[in-house]
C-alpha positions as CSV (number, residue, x, y, z in Angstrom):
1,M,39.6,27.7,14.3
2,G,36.7,25.2,14.6
3,I,33.1,26.1,15.3
4,L,33.4,25.2,19.0
5,G,36.6,27.3,19.3
6,Y,34.9,30.4,17.8
7,W,31.9,29.9,20.1
8,L,34.0,29.5,23.3
9,E,36.1,32.5,22.4
10,S,33.0,34.6,21.9
11,L,31.4,33.9,25.3
12,D,31.0,36.8,27.6
13,Y,33.8,36.7,30.2
14,D,34.8,39.5,32.5
15,Y,38.4,40.4,32.3
16,K,40.1,40.7,35.7
17,V,43.4,41.8,37.2
18,L,45.2,39.0,39.1
19,S,47.0,39.2,42.4
20,H,50.5,39.0,40.9
21,C,50.0,42.5,39.3
22,S,52.9,44.7,40.5
23,R,50.5,47.2,42.0
24,Y,49.0,44.4,44.2
25,Q,52.5,43.4,45.3
26,S,53.5,46.9,46.4
27,P,51.7,50.3,46.8
28,R,55.0,51.9,45.5
29,S,54.5,50.3,42.0
30,S,54.2,52.9,39.3
31,C,53.1,50.6,36.5
32,M,50.3,52.0,34.3
33,E,50.6,49.8,31.2
34,C,47.1,48.4,31.3
35,V,45.5,51.8,32.0
36,A,47.4,53.4,29.1
37,S,46.5,50.6,26.6
38,C,42.7,50.7,27.1
39,P,41.0,52.5,24.2
40,K,37.8,52.9,26.2
41,D,39.2,54.1,29.5
42,A,37.7,51.0,31.2
43,I,40.7,50.5,33.5
44,Y,41.3,52.9,36.3
45,I,43.4,53.0,39.5
46,K,41.4,52.6,42.7
47,D,43.1,52.6,46.1
48,G,46.4,52.1,44.2
49,Q,45.2,49.1,42.3
50,P,43.9,48.7,38.7
51,T,40.2,48.0,38.4
52,I,38.4,47.0,35.2
53,D,34.9,48.5,34.6
54,S,33.1,45.6,32.9
55,K,30.4,47.9,31.6
56,N,32.9,49.9,29.5
57,C,35.2,47.0,28.7
58,I,34.9,45.8,25.0
59,Q,37.2,42.8,25.6
60,C,39.7,44.0,22.9
61,G,42.5,42.3,24.8
62,D,44.9,45.3,24.5
63,C,45.4,45.3,28.3
64,V,46.3,41.6,28.2
65,A,49.0,42.2,25.6
66,S,50.4,45.2,27.4
67,C,50.8,43.9,30.9
68,P,54.5,43.1,31.6
69,V,53.7,40.4,34.1
70,Q,50.7,38.8,32.4
71,A,48.5,39.8,35.3
72,V,45.4,40.6,33.3
73,E,43.3,37.5,32.8
74,G,41.4,37.4,29.5
75,F,41.7,36.7,25.8
76,L,44.5,38.2,23.8
77,P,43.4,40.6,21.0
78,K,41.8,38.7,18.1
79,R,44.1,38.5,15.1
80,S,43.6,36.9,11.7
81,I,46.2,34.2,11.0
82,I,45.7,31.9,8.1
83,N,48.2,29.3,6.9
84,N,50.9,30.8,9.2
85,Q,50.4,34.2,7.7
86,Y,49.3,37.3,9.6
87,I,46.4,39.0,7.8
88,M,46.8,42.8,8.4
89,D,43.8,44.6,9.9
90,Q,44.5,48.3,9.2
91,D,42.4,49.4,12.2
92,K,44.1,47.0,14.8
93,V,47.8,47.2,15.1
94,P,49.4,44.6,17.3
95,T,52.1,45.3,19.9
96,L,55.7,44.5,19.2
97,K,55.6,41.8,21.9
98,E,52.7,40.1,20.1
99,L,54.6,40.1,16.7
100,L,57.8,38.8,18.3
101,V,55.9,35.9,19.8
102,Y,54.1,35.2,16.6
103,Y,57.4,35.2,14.8
104,K,58.8,32.5,17.1
105,K,55.6,30.4,16.5
106,G,56.5,30.4,12.7
107,I,54.3,33.3,11.6
108,T,56.9,35.3,9.6
109,T,54.8,36.8,6.8
110,I,52.4,39.7,7.1
111,I,49.7,39.9,4.4
112,C,48.4,43.4,3.3
113,E,45.1,43.2,1.3
114,E,44.9,46.9,0.8
115,S,46.7,49.1,-1.7
116,E,48.6,50.9,1.1
117,I,49.8,50.3,4.6
118,S,48.7,52.7,7.3
119,P,51.4,54.9,8.9
120,E,50.8,53.0,12.2
121,W,51.5,49.7,10.6
122,E,54.5,51.0,8.7
123,E,56.0,52.2,12.0
124,T,55.2,48.9,13.8
125,I,56.8,46.8,11.0
126,R,59.8,49.0,10.9
127,N,60.2,48.7,14.7
128,V,59.7,45.0,15.0
129,N,62.1,44.3,12.2
130,E,64.8,46.4,13.9
131,V,64.2,44.3,17.0
132,L,64.5,41.1,15.0
133,T,67.8,42.2,13.6
134,K,69.1,42.8,17.1
135,L,67.9,39.3,18.0
136,G,69.8,37.8,15.0
137,E,66.6,37.0,13.1
138,Q,65.4,37.7,9.6
139,P,62.8,40.4,9.2
140,F,59.1,39.9,8.7
141,K,58.1,39.5,5.0
142,V,55.3,41.8,3.9
143,S,53.2,40.7,0.9
144,Y,50.8,43.1,-0.7
145,Q,47.3,42.5,-2.2
146,Q,47.4,38.8,-1.6
147,K,43.8,37.7,-0.9
148,A,43.5,35.5,2.2
149,P,41.9,32.1,1.8
150,D,38.1,32.3,1.8
151,N,36.6,31.4,5.3
152,N,32.9,31.9,4.6
153,D,31.9,28.4,5.6
154,D,33.2,29.0,9.2
155,I,31.6,32.4,9.3
156,M,28.2,31.3,8.2
157,T,28.2,28.3,10.5
158,R,29.2,30.5,13.4
159,R,26.3,32.9,12.7
160,E,23.8,30.0,12.5
161,L,25.2,28.8,15.8
162,F,24.5,32.0,17.6
163,F,21.0,32.5,16.1
164,T,19.9,29.0,17.0
165,W,21.4,28.3,20.4
166,E,19.8,29.7,23.5
167,K,21.4,32.0,26.0
168,D,21.2,29.6,28.9
169,L,23.1,27.0,26.9
170,K,25.9,29.5,26.4
171,Q,25.9,30.0,30.2
172,I,26.2,26.3,30.8
173,A,29.2,26.0,28.5
174,K,30.7,29.1,30.1
175,N,30.6,27.5,33.5
176,M,32.0,24.2,32.2
177,A,34.8,25.5,30.0
178,P,38.2,25.0,31.7
179,A,40.2,28.1,32.3
180,K,43.0,27.0,30.1
181,W,40.5,26.9,27.2
182,R,39.2,30.4,28.0
183,F,42.2,32.5,28.6
184,N,45.7,32.8,27.0
185,H,47.1,35.8,28.9
186,E,50.2,33.9,29.9
187,S,51.4,33.3,26.3
188,L,53.1,36.6,25.9
189,D,56.0,35.9,28.2
190,L,58.6,37.2,25.7
191,P,61.9,36.1,27.4
192,K,61.0,32.4,27.1
193,Y,60.8,32.7,23.3
194,Y,64.3,34.3,23.1
195,P,66.4,32.6,25.8
196,D,69.7,33.8,24.4
197,Y,68.8,37.4,24.8
198,Q,67.6,39.8,27.4
199,F,65.3,42.7,26.8
200,V,66.2,44.8,29.9
201,E,69.4,46.2,31.4
202,I,69.4,46.2,35.2
203,T,71.8,48.6,36.8
204,L,72.7,48.6,40.5
205,D,74.4,51.5,42.2
206,T,76.6,49.8,44.7
207,Q,77.3,53.1,46.5
208,K,73.6,53.4,47.4
209,C,72.5,49.8,47.9
210,T,72.1,48.8,51.6
211,L,71.4,45.1,50.9
212,C,67.9,45.4,52.4
213,K,66.8,42.6,50.0
214,A,63.4,44.1,49.4
215,C,63.9,43.9,45.6
216,Q,64.9,40.2,45.9
217,K,61.8,39.4,47.9
218,L,59.4,41.1,45.5
219,C,60.9,39.9,42.2
220,K,58.9,36.8,41.2
221,R,61.3,36.1,38.3
222,N,64.4,35.7,40.5
223,C,66.3,38.4,38.5
224,L,67.9,39.8,41.7
225,Q,69.8,37.3,43.8
226,I,71.7,38.2,47.0
227,D,73.8,35.6,48.9
228,E,76.9,35.6,51.0
229,T,79.2,36.1,48.0
230,G,77.5,39.0,46.3
231,F,74.5,40.6,44.5
232,S,73.8,39.0,41.1
233,L,71.7,40.6,38.3
234,L,70.0,38.1,36.0
235,A,68.2,40.2,33.4
236,Q,67.2,37.5,30.9
237,N,63.9,36.7,32.6
238,C,63.1,40.3,33.5
239,S,59.7,41.6,32.2
240,N,60.5,45.2,32.9
241,C,57.6,45.6,35.4
242,S,59.9,48.2,37.2
243,L,58.8,47.0,40.6
244,C,62.3,46.6,41.9
245,Q,63.1,50.1,40.7
246,D,59.9,51.5,42.3
247,I,60.3,49.9,45.7
248,C,64.1,50.4,46.3
249,P,64.2,52.9,49.3
250,E,67.7,54.1,48.2
251,G,67.0,54.4,44.5
252,A,69.8,52.1,43.8
253,I,68.2,50.1,40.9
254,S,67.5,51.3,37.4
255,L,66.0,49.5,34.4
256,K,66.5,50.3,30.7
257,E,64.9,48.6,27.7
258,M,67.8,47.2,25.8
259,I,68.3,44.1,23.7
260,T,71.7,42.3,24.4
261,P,73.0,38.8,24.6
262,V,72.3,37.1,27.9
263,S,74.7,38.0,30.7
264,V,74.9,37.8,34.5
265,V,76.4,40.7,36.4
266,K,77.7,40.0,39.9
267,H,78.7,42.6,42.4
268,E,81.1,41.3,45.1
269,M,80.1,41.4,48.7
270,Y,82.5,42.7,51.4
271,K,82.4,42.0,55.1
272,K,83.7,44.9,57.2
273,V,83.8,46.3,60.7
274,C,81.9,49.5,61.4
275,T,84.4,52.2,62.5
276,A,81.6,53.8,64.7
277,C,80.0,50.8,66.5
278,D,82.5,48.0,65.8
279,Q,79.8,45.7,64.4
280,V,80.5,43.4,61.5
281,Y,78.3,44.3,58.4
282,E,78.1,43.4,54.8
283,T,78.3,45.9,51.9
284,L,78.8,46.2,48.2
285,N,80.9,49.4,48.6
286,K,84.5,48.5,49.3
287,E,85.2,52.0,50.5
288,Q,82.3,52.2,53.0
289,E,83.4,52.6,56.6
290,L,80.1,52.8,58.5
291,C,77.3,50.2,58.8
292,V,73.9,51.2,57.5
293,A,72.5,52.2,60.9
294,C,75.5,54.4,61.7
295,E,75.5,55.9,58.2
296,K,71.8,56.8,58.7
297,K,72.5,58.4,62.1
298,K,75.3,60.4,60.5
299,Q,73.0,61.7,57.8
300,F,70.3,62.6,60.2
301,S,72.7,64.5,62.4
302,M,73.7,66.6,59.5
303,M,70.2,67.6,58.6
Protein backbone atom coordinates (compact mmCIF):
# COMPACT_ATOMS: atom_id res chain seq x y z
CA MET A 1 0.00 0.00 0.00
CA GLY A 2 1.33 3.48 -0.85
CA ILE A 3 1.87 6.33 1.58
CA LEU A 4 -1.40 8.02 0.66
CA GLY A 5 -3.28 4.76 1.04
CA TYR A 6 -1.92 4.18 4.55
CA TRP A 7 -2.70 7.75 5.49
CA LEU A 8 -6.28 7.70 4.23
CA GLU A 9 -6.88 4.37 5.91
CA SER A 10 -5.70 5.74 9.23
CA LEU A 11 -7.95 8.80 9.31
CA ASP A 12 -10.45 8.81 12.12
CA TYR A 13 -13.87 7.81 10.77
CA ASP A 14 -16.87 6.87 12.81
CA TYR A 15 -18.30 3.50 11.88
CA LYS A 16 -22.06 3.46 11.44
CA VAL A 17 -24.91 1.05 10.85
CA LEU A 18 -26.71 1.60 7.56
CA SER A 19 -30.46 1.52 6.96
CA HIS A 20 -30.45 -1.85 5.20
CA CYS A 21 -29.51 -3.56 8.48
CA SER A 22 -32.10 -6.28 9.08
CA ARG A 23 -33.00 -4.73 12.44
CA TYR A 24 -33.83 -1.48 10.65
CA GLN A 25 -36.00 -3.42 8.21
CA SER A 26 -38.11 -5.11 10.87
CA PRO A 27 -38.41 -5.00 14.67
CA ARG A 28 -38.77 -8.79 14.56
CA SER A 29 -35.22 -9.28 13.35
CA SER A 30 -33.12 -11.26 15.83
CA CYS A 31 -29.71 -10.64 14.26
CA MET A 32 -26.95 -9.96 16.81
CA GLU A 33 -23.86 -10.62 14.68
CA CYS A 34 -22.26 -7.18 15.01
CA VAL A 35 -22.91 -7.04 18.76
CA ALA A 36 -21.43 -10.50 19.30
CA SER A 37 -18.32 -9.71 17.23
CA CYS A 38 -17.29 -6.51 19.04
CA PRO A 39 -14.34 -7.11 21.40
CA LYS A 40 -15.00 -3.85 23.28
CA ASP A 41 -18.78 -4.08 23.68
CA ALA A 42 -19.04 -0.85 21.69
CA ILE A 43 -22.19 -2.00 19.88
CA TYR A 44 -25.46 -2.31 21.73
CA ILE A 45 -29.14 -2.60 20.88
CA LYS A 46 -31.15 0.55 21.50
CA ASP A 47 -34.87 0.63 20.68
CA GLY A 48 -34.38 -2.60 18.75
CA GLN A 49 -31.58 -1.26 16.55
CA PRO A 50 -27.78 -1.59 16.78
CA THR A 51 -25.92 1.51 17.89
CA ILE A 52 -22.15 2.05 17.82
CA ASP A 53 -20.55 3.87 20.72
CA SER A 54 -17.79 5.80 18.96
CA LYS A 55 -15.98 6.47 22.26
CA ASN A 56 -15.42 2.77 22.87
CA CYS A 57 -15.06 1.72 19.24
CA ILE A 58 -11.44 0.87 18.33
CA GLN A 59 -12.28 0.52 14.61
CA CYS A 60 -11.01 -3.06 14.49
CA GLY A 61 -13.48 -3.84 11.71
CA ASP A 62 -14.75 -7.09 13.23
CA CYS A 63 -18.35 -5.87 13.00
CA VAL A 64 -17.86 -5.06 9.31
CA ALA A 65 -16.68 -8.59 8.61
CA SER A 66 -19.43 -10.24 10.67
CA CYS A 67 -22.50 -8.43 9.28
CA PRO A 68 -24.39 -10.80 6.95
CA VAL A 69 -25.84 -7.95 4.88
CA GLN A 70 -22.81 -5.62 4.84
CA ALA A 71 -24.73 -2.97 6.77
CA VAL A 72 -21.86 -1.73 8.94
CA GLU A 73 -20.04 1.04 7.11
CA GLY A 74 -16.33 1.13 7.84
CA PHE A 75 -12.99 -0.46 7.11
CA LEU A 76 -12.51 -4.19 7.13
CA PRO A 77 -10.04 -5.49 9.73
CA LYS A 78 -6.43 -4.64 8.82
CA ARG A 79 -4.59 -7.69 7.53
CA SER A 80 -1.01 -8.09 6.31
CA ILE A 81 -0.93 -9.37 2.75
CA ILE A 82 2.36 -9.28 0.88
CA ASN A 83 3.01 -10.77 -2.55
CA ASN A 84 -0.41 -12.45 -2.49
CA GLN A 85 0.44 -14.19 0.78
CA TYR A 86 -1.46 -13.74 4.04
CA ILE A 87 0.96 -12.96 6.89
CA MET A 88 -0.44 -14.54 10.03
CA ASP A 89 -1.03 -12.33 13.06
CA GLN A 90 -1.37 -14.67 16.03
CA ASP A 91 -3.50 -12.14 17.93
CA LYS A 92 -5.96 -11.42 15.11
CA VAL A 93 -7.74 -14.37 13.56
CA PRO A 94 -9.87 -13.53 10.49
CA THR A 95 -13.38 -14.83 9.89
CA LEU A 96 -13.98 -17.73 7.53
CA LYS A 97 -15.81 -15.32 5.25
CA GLU A 98 -12.72 -13.11 4.95
CA LEU A 99 -10.45 -16.03 4.14
CA LEU A 100 -12.86 -17.39 1.53
CA VAL A 101 -12.95 -14.00 -0.20
CA TYR A 102 -9.16 -13.64 -0.01
CA TYR A 103 -8.84 -17.10 -1.57
CA LYS A 104 -10.91 -16.08 -4.59
CA LYS A 105 -8.72 -12.99 -4.93
CA GLY A 106 -5.68 -15.22 -5.39
CA ILE A 107 -4.40 -15.26 -1.81
CA THR A 108 -4.03 -18.99 -1.23
CA THR A 109 -0.97 -19.16 1.05
CA ILE A 110 -0.81 -18.31 4.76
CA ILE A 111 2.62 -17.45 6.17
CA CYS A 112 3.38 -18.25 9.82
CA GLU A 113 6.48 -16.46 11.10
CA GLU A 114 6.30 -18.06 14.54
CA SER A 115 7.44 -21.52 15.59
CA GLU A 116 3.88 -22.56 16.40
CA ILE A 117 0.36 -21.74 15.29
CA SER A 118 -2.12 -20.72 17.98
CA PRO A 119 -5.07 -23.07 18.64
CA GLU A 120 -7.44 -20.39 17.31
CA TRP A 121 -5.57 -20.22 14.03
CA GLU A 122 -5.36 -24.01 13.77
CA GLU A 123 -9.12 -24.28 14.15
CA THR A 124 -9.73 -21.50 11.62
CA ILE A 125 -7.43 -23.05 9.01
CA ARG A 126 -9.00 -26.46 9.54
CA ASN A 127 -12.52 -25.05 9.18
CA VAL A 128 -11.81 -22.94 6.10
CA ASN A 129 -10.08 -25.84 4.37
CA GLU A 130 -13.09 -28.05 5.06
CA VAL A 131 -15.28 -25.40 3.45
CA LEU A 132 -12.94 -25.08 0.45
CA THR A 133 -13.13 -28.84 -0.06
CA LYS A 134 -16.93 -28.63 -0.19
CA LEU A 135 -16.55 -25.81 -2.72
CA GLY A 136 -14.34 -27.96 -4.93
CA GLU A 137 -11.22 -25.90 -4.21
CA GLN A 138 -7.72 -26.79 -3.03
CA PRO A 139 -6.95 -25.97 0.63
CA PHE A 140 -4.89 -23.04 1.84
CA LYS A 141 -1.17 -23.72 1.91
CA VAL A 142 0.52 -22.95 5.22
CA SER A 143 4.22 -22.04 5.17
CA TYR A 144 6.14 -21.84 8.45
CA GLN A 145 8.92 -19.45 9.49
CA GLN A 146 9.13 -17.72 6.18
CA LYS A 147 10.07 -14.13 6.86
CA ALA A 148 7.88 -11.61 5.10
CA PRO A 149 9.53 -9.05 2.79
CA ASP A 150 10.90 -6.04 4.69
CA ASN A 151 8.54 -3.09 4.61
CA ASN A 152 10.50 -0.63 6.79
CA ASP A 153 10.62 2.09 4.14
CA ASP A 154 6.86 2.41 4.06
CA ILE A 155 6.62 2.29 7.85
CA MET A 156 9.19 5.03 8.39
CA THR A 157 7.67 7.24 5.74
CA ARG A 158 4.27 6.77 7.32
CA ARG A 159 5.57 7.80 10.74
CA GLU A 160 7.26 10.86 9.32
CA LEU A 161 4.01 11.73 7.60
CA PHE A 162 2.03 11.76 10.83
CA PHE A 163 4.63 13.64 12.80
CA THR A 164 4.90 16.45 10.25
CA TRP A 165 1.38 16.97 8.92
CA GLU A 166 -1.03 18.98 10.99
CA LYS A 167 -4.34 17.77 12.28
CA ASP A 168 -6.37 20.28 10.28
CA LEU A 169 -4.79 18.98 7.07
CA LYS A 170 -6.00 15.50 7.96
CA GLN A 171 -9.47 16.91 8.47
CA ILE A 172 -9.43 18.49 5.01
CA ALA A 173 -8.50 15.18 3.40
CA LYS A 174 -11.10 13.39 5.47
CA ASN A 175 -13.81 15.65 4.08
CA MET A 176 -12.55 15.34 0.51
CA ALA A 177 -11.89 11.59 0.35
CA PRO A 178 -14.62 9.83 -1.67
CA ALA A 179 -16.59 7.19 0.22
CA LYS A 180 -15.41 4.46 -2.12
CA TRP A 181 -11.82 5.20 -1.01
CA ARG A 182 -12.68 5.18 2.65
CA PHE A 183 -14.84 2.13 3.09
CA ASN A 184 -14.84 -1.45 1.84
CA HIS A 185 -17.67 -2.97 3.83
CA GLU A 186 -19.41 -4.29 0.71
CA SER A 187 -16.51 -6.47 -0.42
CA LEU A 188 -17.44 -9.48 1.75
CA ASP A 189 -20.56 -10.50 -0.18
CA LEU A 190 -19.56 -14.16 -0.24
CA PRO A 191 -22.14 -15.58 -2.72
CA LYS A 192 -20.81 -13.47 -5.59
CA TYR A 193 -17.38 -15.09 -5.28
CA TYR A 194 -18.79 -18.63 -5.46
CA PRO A 195 -21.69 -18.40 -7.95
CA ASP A 196 -21.97 -22.17 -8.43
CA TYR A 197 -22.69 -22.82 -4.76
CA GLN A 198 -25.11 -21.72 -2.07
CA PHE A 199 -24.23 -21.35 1.58
CA VAL A 200 -27.72 -21.61 3.04
CA GLU A 201 -30.57 -24.09 2.76
CA ILE A 202 -33.98 -22.42 2.78
CA THR A 203 -36.85 -24.68 3.82
CA LEU A 204 -40.52 -23.79 3.44
CA ASP A 205 -43.31 -25.58 5.30
CA THR A 206 -46.12 -25.55 2.74
CA GLN A 207 -48.58 -26.71 5.41
CA LYS A 208 -48.03 -23.47 7.35
CA CYS A 209 -47.37 -20.85 4.66
CA THR A 210 -50.35 -18.57 3.97
CA LEU A 211 -48.73 -16.73 1.02
CA CYS A 212 -48.82 -13.40 2.89
CA LYS A 213 -45.67 -12.39 0.91
CA ALA A 214 -44.08 -10.58 3.85
CA CYS A 215 -40.84 -12.52 3.34
CA GLN A 216 -40.72 -11.67 -0.35
CA LYS A 217 -41.21 -7.96 0.33
CA LEU A 218 -38.42 -7.80 2.93
CA CYS A 219 -35.82 -9.95 1.18
CA LYS A 220 -33.53 -7.50 -0.64
CA ARG A 221 -31.73 -10.34 -2.43
CA ASN A 222 -34.82 -11.76 -4.14
CA CYS A 223 -34.30 -15.21 -2.67
CA LEU A 224 -38.03 -15.71 -2.15
CA GLN A 225 -40.21 -15.27 -5.23
CA ILE A 226 -43.95 -15.76 -5.31
CA ASP A 227 -45.97 -15.58 -8.52
CA GLU A 228 -49.15 -17.12 -9.93
CA THR A 229 -47.39 -20.45 -10.56
CA GLY A 230 -45.76 -21.02 -7.20
CA PHE A 231 -43.24 -20.14 -4.50
CA SER A 232 -39.59 -20.34 -5.60
CA LEU A 233 -36.62 -20.50 -3.21
CA LEU A 234 -33.36 -19.19 -4.70
CA ALA A 235 -30.76 -19.67 -1.99
CA GLN A 236 -27.58 -18.85 -3.94
CA ASN A 237 -27.70 -15.16 -3.09
CA CYS A 238 -28.88 -15.69 0.50
CA SER A 239 -26.69 -14.03 3.15
CA ASN A 240 -28.32 -15.91 6.04
CA CYS A 241 -29.51 -12.70 7.70
CA SER A 242 -32.51 -14.75 8.98
CA LEU A 243 -34.95 -11.88 8.43
CA CYS A 244 -37.40 -14.04 6.47
CA GLN A 245 -37.33 -16.63 9.23
CA ASP A 246 -37.79 -14.00 11.93
CA ILE A 247 -40.71 -12.17 10.37
CA CYS A 248 -42.80 -15.10 9.08
CA PRO A 249 -45.98 -14.97 11.20
CA GLU A 250 -46.60 -18.70 10.69
CA GLY A 251 -43.03 -19.87 11.32
CA ALA A 252 -43.05 -21.47 7.89
CA ILE A 253 -39.49 -20.59 6.87
CA SER A 254 -36.30 -22.02 8.29
CA LEU A 255 -32.66 -21.43 7.35
CA LYS A 256 -29.68 -23.71 7.81
CA GLU A 257 -26.03 -23.06 6.99
CA MET A 258 -25.12 -25.66 4.40
CA ILE A 259 -22.85 -25.65 1.34
CA THR A 260 -24.44 -27.28 -1.70
CA PRO A 261 -24.43 -26.77 -5.47
CA VAL A 262 -26.82 -24.08 -6.67
CA SER A 263 -30.43 -25.20 -6.96
CA VAL A 264 -33.87 -23.63 -7.20
CA VAL A 265 -36.71 -25.17 -5.22
CA LYS A 266 -40.21 -24.41 -6.48
CA HIS A 267 -43.42 -25.21 -4.64
CA GLU A 268 -46.51 -25.42 -6.82
CA MET A 269 -49.42 -23.04 -6.31
CA TYR A 270 -53.01 -24.34 -6.23
CA LYS A 271 -56.23 -22.41 -6.78
CA LYS A 272 -59.10 -23.74 -4.73
CA VAL A 273 -62.61 -22.85 -3.60
CA CYS A 274 -63.10 -22.46 0.14
CA THR A 275 -65.63 -24.99 1.44
CA ALA A 276 -66.85 -22.51 4.06
CA CYS A 277 -67.24 -19.19 2.18
CA ASP A 278 -67.03 -20.31 -1.46
CA GLN A 279 -64.28 -17.79 -2.20
CA VAL A 280 -61.45 -18.69 -4.59
CA TYR A 281 -58.05 -18.68 -2.85
CA GLU A 282 -54.46 -19.69 -3.53
CA THR A 283 -52.51 -22.17 -1.44
CA LEU A 284 -49.38 -24.29 -1.46
CA ASN A 285 -51.19 -27.06 0.41
CA LYS A 286 -53.06 -29.28 -2.02
CA GLU A 287 -55.10 -30.83 0.79
CA GLN A 288 -56.24 -27.50 2.32
CA GLU A 289 -60.02 -26.99 2.21
CA LEU A 290 -60.43 -23.59 3.88
CA CYS A 291 -59.10 -20.16 2.87
CA VAL A 292 -56.78 -18.39 5.31
CA ALA A 293 -59.56 -16.24 6.83
CA CYS A 294 -61.89 -19.19 7.44
CA GLU A 295 -59.06 -21.34 8.76
CA LYS A 296 -58.17 -18.60 11.29
CA LYS A 297 -61.82 -18.31 12.34
CA LYS A 298 -61.92 -22.05 12.87
CA GLN A 299 -58.77 -21.96 15.00
CA PHE A 300 -60.09 -19.08 17.14
CA SER A 301 -63.39 -20.84 17.71
CA MET A 302 -61.55 -23.84 19.10
CA MET A 303 -59.54 -21.81 21.63
